[in-house]
N, C-alpha and C positions, 0 to 999 in steps of 0.2 A: 128404164131409168138410166141413168147415165153415170159412170164412173165418178164424178166429178160428187153426185149425190149420195156415193158410197164411199168411196176411201179418201182419206185426208191426203190431198195430193199437195197441199203445201207443204208438209211434215214429211212425206212420202212423195217426193216426184219419180214415179217408176219410170216413167219415160226418158230420164234422164239417165246416158249412158255412163257418168261419172257416179251416180248415184248406184246404178246395178254394178259397177265393177267395187265398190266400196261394199255392198251386200255379200257379192261375190266373196269377198277376201274373207270376211267373216266369219261364213258361213265354211267355206273353206279349213278355216284354220279351229272351228271350233264341233260343226257337225250339229250345229243349233244355230239359229237366228229367230230375234225374239222382236214383235213391232209391236209395241205398243200404241193404244188409239188407231190402230191404220185403219179398220173401220167405224165410221162417223155413229155418233151414238144415236141418230133419230134410225141409221139403217139398220142397227145391230137389234134397236127396240126391236121392229118389225119381225126381225128373223124369230126374236125370239119369241114374240105373239103367234107366230105361223106355226112354231114349235107345240106352242102351250094349244091352238085351236085345234091340233092334228092327234092331241094326246092320246083320242081311242083309237089310233090306227099304229102305236107304236108295236112292234114287237121286242119282246123283252125274255130274256135267256140267262141264266147262271150255268157255267160251265166248268169244269176241272181239265186243266192242260199241263203239259211242260214247257219249261221259258223256251224250247223251239220250237212249240207248235207245231208237231209232230208226232207219233205215234211212238207209244215207249220202245224200246232196244231193249230186247232179252236180254243182252249180253251183258248190262248191266242190272245191279240190282236195283230193287224199287226205289230205295230210299236214294240212288246216287243221283248228282244233278242234273244229269240225262232224262232220268225218269220222274224226278220229285213234281208232284203237283201241286201247282197253285190255280185259283178261284180266281173268273172274271164275271162279273153281273153288270148289266146292262139292258138298257131300252134304246131301239135305234127306229128312225123314219129314214125309209130310202130313196133313191132318185126319185123315183116314180111319185111319190107323195111328198113333194116339196113343189109347192105354187109358180106355174109357169111366170109369174109377176111378182117372184121373189128377187130382193136382192140378192139374195146369196147365189141364184140361177145366172144374173146378171152380172156378179161377178166372175165367176166358176167360165163363163162365155167368153167374157171381155177379149179380145186380140192383145190390147197392151197392156192387160193383168197377167195372158197367158204367156207370153213375149216376154215380159217380166221374167215371172217364173222361168222362161226358159234360158236366161241368161244368167238368173244364179245359181240354178243347179247347172247349168251346163251342159243340157239338153239341147239337141239340135229343133225340135220337134216334141211338143205333149197334146196326146189326143185323149177324149173321154173316153171312157169302156164304152163295148159294143153291148153290153148286156145292159137293160132299163133300169138295174137296182144300184148299180155299186158306184157310179161317180162322184155322188155327193150324198153324203149321209149325215145326219143330226145323231150325235149318241144324246143319252139321258141318265145320268147316273142320279137314281135316288139315296135317301139317305142309309148307309150302311152299303150302299154299291161300290163295285172298284174293278178296275182293271190290273188283274194278276200281272207278275213280272214274265216278261217276254222279248225276245228280238223282233224287229219286221222281216219278211222275205223280204218288201219293197225296199229299194234303195235309199229312198228320201217318203216325209210325208208332210203336206199341208194342212193345217190346221185354224182352226177359227176359231178362239173361248166366244162363244153367246153368253152364256149367265155361268159366271164361278160362284162355286159352294160359299157357303156361311162358313164352314169349318173343315176341316180335313179336306179329301178330293185333289191334293197337293200332287203337282206332276214330278217324279222320280226317275233319274236315270243316272245310269253310268256309261263311261263312253270306252271305246275299245276293251270291253272284253273279250269278245273272240274275232278271229280272223275269217268268217266265211268263205272267202275265195280261197283258204289253202288248207280248209278243212279243221281248223285249230279252234277248238269249242270252247275253250276256256272253263273247264269245269272246275277246277280249285277255286278260281275266282268268284264263279256262278254260287257256288256253295258259301263262301262269305256274303255275299248278296242276300239269298235266302236266309243266311243263318242270324240274318241284320249285325254282320261284327264288320261291314267292307262301310266305308264313307262312300256317300252318296249324293250328288246334286238336286236342289230343290228347285223347283221353277211353281209360282203362283200366278197366273195371268186374271187379266180384268179384261173385264168386257171388251170386244173391239180388238184383239190381239191377236195378229198375223204370227204363225209359229212354223220355220221352217226346223225339221226335224231328220237325222240323218240315222234308223234305228235298227238297220242290218246287223251290227256290231255291237251295238249299245244297248245295254239290257235296261227296260226302263218299266213304270208302272204307274199306273194312277192308284192313289191310296183311297182307302176305302172315304166314303161321302161322309163328314160327321155333324153335319148340319140339317135340317128342313128344304132349305132350296135346292132345289133341281140344278145339278152340276149339266151344264148344256154346251157340247161343242160340236161345231160343224168339222166333217172331216172332207177336203176337197182331193181327189183322188182323178189321178191323171196316168198316162202309158205313153212312152217313146213311140210307140209303135202304133199302127191304125187298127182297128178290128179287134183287139184284145177284149176278152172277155173273163172274170173270174170264174174261176170252177164252178162248176153244179156242185159240188160236196162244199165249196168253201160259201155258195148262195145259202145253199140250206143250214148248213151250219150258224152261218151270220143273221141272215133274213127269215128261217122257216120256208122260205119259196126261190123257186125258180124264175120267175116275172110277175 
């Protein structure tokens, strides 16, 4: 399957240096870049159908965690923003469960697409994960399931909306809540967001939308799915260095297995 079969290159000329520069400028300014209709309808339909066909392989889990995705800190009380717990519940298909003929895999591996990502993200190179599970994930949120407020450990994420929910399930985020590089954890702002007293940005993406997001310092969540339609989202995960694997503890947490 060629890139022209997958991506609307007329609207998104990702090989063009000027287009790449415009995307980078927007992403650098906002930490968010939204590209509706990036993937063609036929390719998105095929990806969705692959997900449905492999529903029996989905690993589902509900867990509680703090927004920093770290162990509790005994120096703070349990109700402190550092230790307050939120709930995440979803199902997941891992890289090794994505068909070799999938448009999702063809897009992930395409050299023009990867070069486009490098230019927008400001990375010299991007590499797949060395472990067999983590490079491409397809996430499923059924009715009532959500992804709790959290910061990402990685500096960027690339996601593709495959099937939006009928109600709820919107992506919510607040930028510049903390500064991980200096150790400023933004406890007061985190508390306001968890209490529902701070304004948040909301994004509702249609099928085929590609999203760049910097979530290391931006607190974000997926609100509970309020409808019967499964929210299906593909996560395209890359590393700036070759040979990197997701840790064994993270793989057990996210996937329930190591390989």
